[in-house]
C-alpha positions in Angstrom: 93.0 130.9 99.6 96.6 131.4 100.4 97.4 131.9 96.7 95.4 135.1 96.9 97.8 136.4 99.5 101.1 135.6 97.7 101.6 139.1 96.1 100.7 140.8 99.4 103.2 138.7 101.3 106.0 139.9 98.9 104.9 143.5 98.5 103.7 144.4 102.0 104.1 141.4 104.4 103.1 143.1 107.7 99.7 144.2 106.4 99.1 141.0 104.6 99.8 138.9 107.7 97.3 141.0 109.6 94.8 140.5 106.9 95.4 136.7 107.0 95.1 136.8 110.8 91.8 138.7 110.7 90.1 136.4 108.3 90.2 133.2 110.4 89.4 130.8 107.6 87.7 127.6 108.6 89.3 124.2 108.6 87.1 123.0 105.8 88.2 125.9 103.6 91.9 125.2 104.3 91.5 121.5 103.7 89.8 122.0 100.4 92.8 124.1 99.2 95.3 121.6 100.5 93.5 118.8 98.6 93.4 120.8 95.4 96.9 122.1 95.4 98.4 118.6 96.2 96.9 117.5 92.9 99.1 119.7 90.8 102.5 118.0 91.4 101.0 114.5 91.4 99.3 115.1 88.0 102.4 116.7 86.5 104.6 113.8 87.8 102.2 111.3 86.2 102.2 113.2 82.9 105.9 113.7 82.7 106.8 110.2 83.6 104.4 108.6 81.1 104.6 111.0 78.2 107.8 112.9 78.5 110.1 110.5 80.3 113.7 111.2 81.3 117.1 110.3 80.2 120.5 110.2 81.9 123.2 111.2 79.6 122.9 110.4 75.9 120.7 107.3 76.2 117.1 106.7 75.2 114.4 108.3 77.3 112.9 106.1 80.0 109.1 106.1 80.3 106.9 104.5 82.9 103.8 102.5 82.2 100.4 104.0 82.9 99.8 101.7 85.9 103.1 102.3 87.6 102.9 106.0 87.1 99.4 106.1 88.4 100.5 104.2 91.5 103.4 106.6 92.1 101.1 109.7 91.5 98.5 108.5 94.0 101.3 107.7 96.6 102.8 111.2 95.9 99.4 112.8 96.5 98.8 111.2 99.9 102.5 111.8 100.9 102.1 115.5 100.1 99.0 115.7 102.2 100.6 113.7 105.1 103.6 116.1 104.9 101.4 119.1 105.2 99.7 117.7 108.3 103.0 116.7 109.8 104.4 120.2 109.3 101.2 121.7 110.8 101.5 119.4 113.8 105.1 120.4 114.2 104.3 124.1 114.0 101.5 123.6 116.5 103.7 121.6 118.9 106.4 124.3 118.7 103.9 127.1 119.3 102.6 125.4 122.5 106.0 124.3 123.7 108.0 127.5 123.2 
């Protein structure tokens, strides 16, 4: 999991990138982490918009209904996954092109 490599990337990046390169993790392994990590901001967005709300200035806090927050959270989840795939495709395209 890439989260296991975070400290190594900050502390000793050259060795850590070599370790990452040598492991050659499978596509299934990577996809499982993408699907898991994309849940975090979606769930937190749902919770904060329904239970915490937000306010602009000194007005009352605005809260979303459970249904609308759930719809936005699901859309956010799939948008995050699509963004990861778009970025991966862009990186692959640039690696082949340049």
